[in-house]
C-alpha positions as CSV (number, residue, x, y, z in Angstrom):
1,M,-151.4,76.4,60.4
2,S,-148.9,73.5,60.9
3,K,-146.3,73.8,63.6
4,E,-143.9,71.4,61.7
5,R,-140.7,72.9,60.3
6,N,-140.4,73.8,56.7
7,M,-139.4,70.6,55.0
8,G,-137.9,69.8,51.6
9,N,-139.8,67.7,49.1
10,Y,-138.1,64.4,50.2
11,I,-137.7,62.9,53.6
12,A,-135.3,60.0,54.2
13,T,-135.5,58.0,57.4
14,F,-132.8,55.8,58.9
15,Y,-132.0,53.0,61.2
16,S,-129.2,54.9,62.8
17,H,-128.0,58.5,63.4
18,F,-124.8,57.6,61.4
19,G,-126.9,56.9,58.3
20,A,-128.7,60.2,58.6
21,L,-125.4,62.1,59.0
22,S,-123.8,60.3,56.1
23,L,-126.7,61.2,53.7
24,Y,-126.7,64.8,55.0
25,K,-123.0,65.2,54.3
26,E,-123.4,63.5,50.8
27,L,-126.2,66.0,49.9
28,Q,-124.2,69.0,51.2
29,A,-121.2,67.9,49.2
30,A,-123.4,67.8,46.1
31,G,-124.8,71.3,46.7
32,V,-128.3,70.0,47.6
33,R,-130.2,71.9,50.3
34,A,-130.7,69.5,53.2
35,E,-131.6,69.6,56.8
36,M,-131.4,67.0,59.6
37,M,-134.5,67.1,61.8
38,S,-136.8,65.0,63.9
39,V,-139.0,62.6,62.0
40,P,-142.5,64.1,61.3
41,R,-145.2,62.6,63.5
42,K,-146.9,61.0,60.6
43,L,-143.9,58.9,59.9
44,S,-141.9,56.6,62.1
45,S,-138.2,55.8,62.2
46,S,-135.8,53.6,64.1
47,C,-133.5,56.4,65.2
48,G,-136.0,59.3,65.2
49,I,-133.8,61.5,62.9
50,C,-134.5,62.2,59.2
51,V,-133.0,64.2,56.4
52,S,-135.2,66.5,54.5
53,F,-133.9,67.6,51.1
54,D,-135.0,69.3,47.9
55,C,-134.6,67.4,44.6
56,D,-136.0,68.1,41.2
57,D,-136.9,64.5,40.3
58,V,-137.5,61.2,41.9
59,G,-134.7,59.5,40.0
60,A,-132.1,61.9,41.5
61,A,-133.6,61.4,45.0
62,R,-133.3,57.6,44.6
63,T,-129.7,58.0,43.5
64,F,-128.9,59.9,46.6
65,A,-130.8,57.4,48.7
66,D,-129.0,54.5,47.1
67,A,-125.5,55.9,47.6
68,G,-124.5,53.0,49.9
69,I,-126.1,54.6,52.9
70,E,-128.2,52.5,55.2
71,L,-131.6,54.0,54.6
72,E,-134.9,52.9,56.2
73,D,-137.4,54.7,53.9
74,L,-137.7,57.5,51.4
75,Y,-140.8,59.6,51.2
76,Q,-142.0,62.5,48.9
77,A,-143.7,65.2,50.9
78,H,-147.0,66.5,49.5
79,D,-149.6,69.0,50.9
80,A,-151.8,66.0,51.7
81,G,-149.0,64.0,53.5
82,F,-146.3,61.7,52.4
83,A,-145.9,59.1,49.6
84,V,-143.5,56.2,50.0
85,I,-140.9,56.2,47.2
86,L,-138.5,53.6,48.6
87,Q,-138.9,51.1,51.4
88,N,-136.2,48.9,52.9
């Protein structure tokens, strides 16, 4: 059994803590369940913090990710790991 926290189906990584906090607040304002957490070991990030969030489709996830926030990468979480959706 995995010891990693329960994650949403998308993981956004950032260059800075400010970027992570900005997306987290944007998602919360839109009523999307989101959590700030340490980046999973299988991924790497400049600041070490990511935002995990649930979203019904990849288009909506990209819209949130492209909201003018300095995003490093966007991943979709799967049982087998992570798929890159957007890379900067």
